[in-house]
Structure formats: C-alpha cells, structure tokens
N, C-alpha and C positions, 0 to 999 in steps of 0.2 A: 427547482430554481435553475434557470438556464443562463449561463454566462454569455455564450456566443454561439451562433450557428455557423457550421462549416459546410461549404458545398464542395463536392468532388471537383477537382481540377486535373487537367492533364499534366503529365510530367513525372519525372522520377523523384524519389524521395529527397535526394540531395538538392535538386533544383528547387523543390518546394521550400526547403529550409533557407536557401539563399534568398528566396523571394521575400522572406520575413525580416530582412535586415533593416527595414525602415524603423523598427522599434528596438529597444534594448534586447539583445539576444545573446544567450550563452549556450552554444550548442554542445551537448554531451554526446560524443560519438558512441554508437553501439558497437558491439563486438563483430558485427557482420550485417549482411543484408536482411531486411525484414522477411519473414517466411510467407509473406503475402504482398500483393501490389499495394502501394500507398498512393492515395489520391491527393492528399494534402497533409501538411504538417506545419506546426507553428511552435516555436520555443521562446520563452521569455524568462529573463532573470528575475527571481522573486527576492533573493537576498544573496549576499556574497556566498558563493559555493552552492547555491540552491537554484535549480532550474525547473520550470514547469513546462512540459511539452504536451501538446495535443496532436494526436495522429488520427486521421480518418481514412478508412479503407472501405470501398464499396464491395469488396470481396465477401465480407461477413453478412451484412455490413457491420462495421465496428467503429465505435468512437472510443478512443483510448486516451486516458490521462496518465501521464507519467510525472512523478516528482523525484528528481535526482537531488540527493542531499549529501554534500561532502562532509564527512564526520571529522575532518581534519581542518575545518575552517570556522572554528568557534560555533559549531553547530552540533547538536546532540539529539538523540531520540529519547522520548519519555513515554512510559505507559501511563494511561489515564483512565480513571473509573470514578463513578459516583462513590462518595464516602460510605454509603450503605449498600453498595453494589446493586443498586436498582437500575433498571433499564433507563438509559438517558441518550438523547441524540448526540451524535458525534460533534455537531456544531456547539451544543451546550457544554459538553465536556471540555472542548478546546477553548471556548470562551471563558470558562471558569479558570482554566489554567493561565490564560492570557492576562488575568488580573494580577498575576504574580511574576510572570516572565514573558518575554516576547515569543509568540507562537508564529511560526512560519507556515505551517500546514500540518496535514495529518490525514489518516484514514481510520475507518472502523477496523477493529482487530478480531478478537477471538469469537468463536461460536458461543452461544449462551443459552441458559435455561429460559425457555419462553415464559415460564410461570413466575420466576422470581428475579430474572435478569442476571444471575451470577454467571460469569465466564466459566466455560466447562473445563478449561485446562489451566495450566500455571499462569498466575498473574503476580508480578512483582512490581511494586511502585516505589521508587526511591529506596530500594533495598528491603522493603517490607513485603513479605509474602501475603497476598490477600486471598488467593485460592491455590490449592495444591496441584501438582502434576498428575496426569492420568495415563501416562504411557504414550502420549501422542507428541509430535514434534513441537518445538518451542523456538520462537525467535527471542534470543536473550542477548543482553548487553552486559559485558563484564565490568569490573571496577574501573577500567580505563575507558569505558564507553564503546569498546569494540564489539561489533555484532557477530553472533554465531547462531547457527541453526542446529539444534540437537535435541536430545532426550534427557529428561530429568527424573530422578526418583527422590522419594522422601525417606530418609533413613534415620530413625530415632529423632525425628523433628528437624533433621538437617537436610538441606537440599544437596544432592549429588548430581554431577561431579563437582559443582561449585555453586556458590550463592550469587546469582546475578544482581546487578544494580537495578535493571529494568527487564521485564519479560512479559511477552504475550504469547498465547497459544494459537495454533492453527492446525491444519491438516488438509492434504498430505504434503510431504516434501515434493516440490516440483522439479527442482534442479539440484543436482549434487555433483560437486567437482566438475562443473562445466558440461555436464551431461544430463539429459532428461531422465528423471528418476523413473524406475520401472513401475512404481506403485501408481503412477497417474492412470494406468490402464486397468487397475484392479481395485483401487480403493473405493469403498462405499458402493452404493447401488448404481444402476445405469442412469437414473435420473440425476444423481449427484455428479456423475462424470460427464453428463451431456452439457449442451450449451446453456449457460446461465450467466447472469451478471457476476463478475469476479473482482475480488480484491486480492492482491498479492504483495509480498515484500521480497526484495532480492538484495544480495550482498555483492559488491563489486570492488574493484581496485584494491584487492588484498585487505578488505575490511574497512577501507577508508571512505567508502561510499555506500549509502543505502538507497535502494530504488523502490519507490512505492508506486503501485499501478492499480488503476481501476479500469474495467471494461464494462460498458453499459450493455443492457440486454432486456429481453422480454418486451421489446417495442418493435414495430415494423421496420424502423430504421436503425435498430441496434439489436443484433442477434445474440450477444453474449458469446462466451467461448467454452469449449470443452476443457477438461483438465489438461489434456495433451496440447491443445492449441495454446493454452495459457502458459504452459511450460516452455513451448517453442518461442513464444513472445518474450518471456523473461530471459531466455538464453540469448536471443537476438538483441535485447536491450543492454546486454553486457553483464548479466548476473552470473556469478560463479556458483552461487547457491541461492535457492528461492523457496518460499513456502506459500501455500495457499491459505488465505485468511477467510473469514466468514464472507459469503457472497449473497447472491439473490437480492432481496429487498434491502439487505443491510449495507450493500456496497455504497460507500460514500467517500468522496475525497474533498477536503477543504483546503484552500490555499489563500494566503494573505495577498491582498491586492495592493501593489506598490503605488498605483495611481489613485487609490482611494484610502489613503491614510493607513495602509496595511490592515484594513478591515478583512475579516475572515469570511469567505464565501464558498458555497458549494460549487464545484466546477464540473461535476458529472451530472447525470440524470438518474437519481434514485428511481427504481422501477415500481415501488409500491404506489398505488393510486393516491394514497394520502400524502405522498412525498417522502421526506426523510424518515427513516425508521429509528426508533429508540433501540439502542444496542447495549451490550454488556460492558465493553471497554473499547478503548481507542489507542492509537499510536500516534504521538505528536512529534513534530520536528520543531525544536526550540533553539533560540539563539543563546548560547552559553559558552563562555571561554573558561578553560581550566587553568 
C-alpha cells in the first residue's frame, strides 16, 4: 500500500524541510548531517511529541520512514503479539490494540519462527513474559517506561538484570554509546549483513525519545541497507543506542493519519510480492499519560 510518491528534487536537506512548512510540521533535528546526499524530505506531526519523517535519497536509492516518539509527552511504547503467538500482520496487531487505547504508530519487531510464528527472543507484554531471552540483544522498557538496549537472562524463572514492563528482541546492536557497534561487520552471514529492507529502533535524548525507522528494499527504486549503513543512519538521526529488528519482507511501518480520523496506514513499501507479511510481534507507540 503506497501512501505517497516522492520524486528527487535538488537542494540540501535543510532546504527540503523548510519547503514543507505549508502543512503542520514538527522537525526533529538529527545529531548531524546525513551520511549520504538527501534529495527530498518531508516531516509531519502525527500527535503531540510524535513526528513522521520521510527521507528520499537517490544515492541508494533509499526511501526511509522515521517515527520520532517523545516518551515524555503522554506517549509510551508497547509490545504487541497475537494471544496465541501466531503469525499476524503488524497492521492487524496494532488495530486490535487500538480497540483499547489510542495507537499512534508502530513497526514490526523481533525475528520469529517461520513455522509457528513465535518470536525468537524475549517478549514481554505489559509485564508478562511471553517468550524467554536467548542471549541476543533486547529493546526493553522499565517500570517507568524508559527504553534500554541490553541482554537478559532467565535465572530460576526470574529475568535478570530486571523484569521489564515491555520488551522485544532484535539483533544485532547497531549503535552503542553514540558509536557504530563493531558487530555490524561480523554478525550473521554475508547475506544478512548485505543490503536488505531494514527495521530498527533507536534511543535518543537520554531515553526520552524513541526513534523507529524502516528502509525499503528489494525493488529497483529501493535498494535496502547494509547493517553498517543502517547503523550510520541511526547515528545521524540522533540515536545514542540502536538495535536492528527483523527486516526483509517483515519490514513494516504503520502510522496514524491525522487527516483521516487517525486511521492506521502502512507508510512504507513491504517487499514481499503479496504485500504485508504476517510476523511474530510488533512494537506500538500509544497515547498514554502516567
């Protein structure tokens, strides 16, 4: 499902953003210059503290969707999965959640077992552990809703070093302490590290902001990114820490549309021929005040 087509235009990234001021825009500054030339960019406020940005670069070529969510603005992250842990489309999981609380957007999350749909790493939904950790990195949210990227173990039935309120798995770590992680050049096989559609999550502003990103790929006009390219992108977008989530045909970003009654729509281009892929779990951004 395509929301809008973007054509390359001349000009610098900053000028492209200024050109979008005719519609409601909340620009979230990156920590520096993009690591590639940017042809066009558009940013729109989705909700208070939440901005959706689309970046196009002919360098890849890449079409990049970014969802900045301020976690200090009555906004929270929530892990989502089918009750039976069966494969379900990201849109369906978020739509089910939206029946109980306002959903602003979200992305697919962890890698999963293709046979039964179970996420392969730790999954914690509203404090309940649904699947255990496997020694791979996890994006976890503590009891205060603050995000962390780290590793968990299960000791006598207890999660260590703490029991998160929400958690989804991924791999590998892309950015650690504002530096590209060394494992981006060694993790997995060459095909995994090569250019693919990507989904990632980053932590910024001392844990007060979550950055969700998708990069389309496997199309002539969308090349996908290597792990290193994705890490460089997350760093440029402002992430202090970042983790790679499931990519390939699973890569999906859903965003509420303020001009259409906040209906949820896919804003990227899933690469599978059949469209959106059913996945194991998702990470949602919801409106919630503590």
